[in-house]
C-alpha positions in Angstrom: 82.3 111.1 70.7 79.8 110.0 73.4 80.6 106.8 75.3 78.7 105.1 78.2 80.0 105.6 81.7 80.6 101.8 82.0 82.9 101.9 78.9 84.8 104.8 80.3 85.2 103.1 83.7 86.1 99.7 82.4 87.8 100.6 79.1 86.9 99.4 75.7 87.8 99.5 72.0 85.7 101.5 69.6 85.5 101.7 65.8 85.4 105.2 64.5 84.7 106.2 60.8 87.4 108.5 59.6 88.5 109.9 56.2 90.5 106.8 55.8 87.8 104.3 56.8 87.3 102.6 60.2 89.9 103.2 62.9 90.1 101.3 66.1 90.3 103.5 69.2 91.5 102.2 72.5 89.6 103.8 75.4 91.6 103.1 78.6 89.9 102.2 81.9 89.2 105.3 84.0 88.7 107.7 81.1 87.2 110.9 82.1 84.7 113.1 80.3 86.5 115.7 78.2 89.6 113.6 77.5 91.0 113.8 74.0 92.4 110.9 71.9 94.7 112.0 69.1 94.9 110.0 65.9 98.1 111.3 64.3 98.1 112.0 60.6 94.4 111.1 60.1 93.1 114.7 59.9 92.6 117.0 57.0 95.3 117.8 54.5 97.5 120.9 55.2 96.7 124.0 53.2 100.0 123.8 51.3 99.1 120.3 50.1 101.7 118.2 51.9 101.1 116.2 55.0 98.0 115.9 57.1 97.0 117.1 60.5 95.8 115.1 63.5 92.3 114.0 64.1 91.3 114.9 67.7 88.6 112.7 69.2 86.9 114.4 72.2 85.3 111.9 74.6 82.1 112.7 76.4 81.1 110.3 79.1 77.3 109.8 79.2 75.8 109.5 82.7 72.4 107.8 82.7 69.6 110.2 83.5 67.1 107.5 84.5 67.8 104.2 86.2 65.5 101.4 87.0 65.5 99.9 90.6 68.1 97.2 89.8 70.5 99.7 88.1 70.2 102.1 91.0 70.8 99.3 93.5 74.0 98.3 91.6 75.3 101.8 91.6 74.6 102.2 95.4 76.5 98.9 96.0 79.4 100.2 93.9 79.4 103.5 95.9 79.5 101.6 99.1 82.4 99.4 97.9 84.3 102.5 97.0 83.7 104.1 100.3 81.7 107.0 98.8 79.3 108.2 101.5 76.2 110.2 100.6 72.6 110.6 101.6 69.8 111.0 99.2 70.6 114.0 97.1 73.7 115.0 99.1 77.3 113.9 98.7 79.8 114.0 101.5 82.9 115.6 100.1 86.2 115.7 102.0 86.9 119.5 101.7 87.1 121.8 98.8 90.0 123.3 96.9 91.3 125.4 99.9 91.1 122.3 102.2 93.2 120.3 99.7 95.7 123.1 99.4 95.9 123.5 103.2 96.5 119.7 103.6 99.1 119.7 100.8 101.1 122.7 102.0 100.3 122.8 105.7 99.6 125.8 107.7 102.2 128.3 106.4 
């Protein structure tokens, strides 16, 4: 299920058509792309005919490909408020995987 990045960041409630009709799904603030919401007992019937499986809803956060000037300015302001430093086309990242491991476990 594709959701806008604003809905993923702020949280929202979505209606999803299932085998049993519309179901309300609560998307929590801070949801990341690839997260799965499980709707228990709303999947297909088991092969033996008793009980039903779960319906797994895979969330895919959509990042806008094209922004107008106002949207780009707002995102730059957000990045500045969050302390995210980058220059045009480059992002300043505080170390990679090994740097994080070194910081976590120290110099063994």
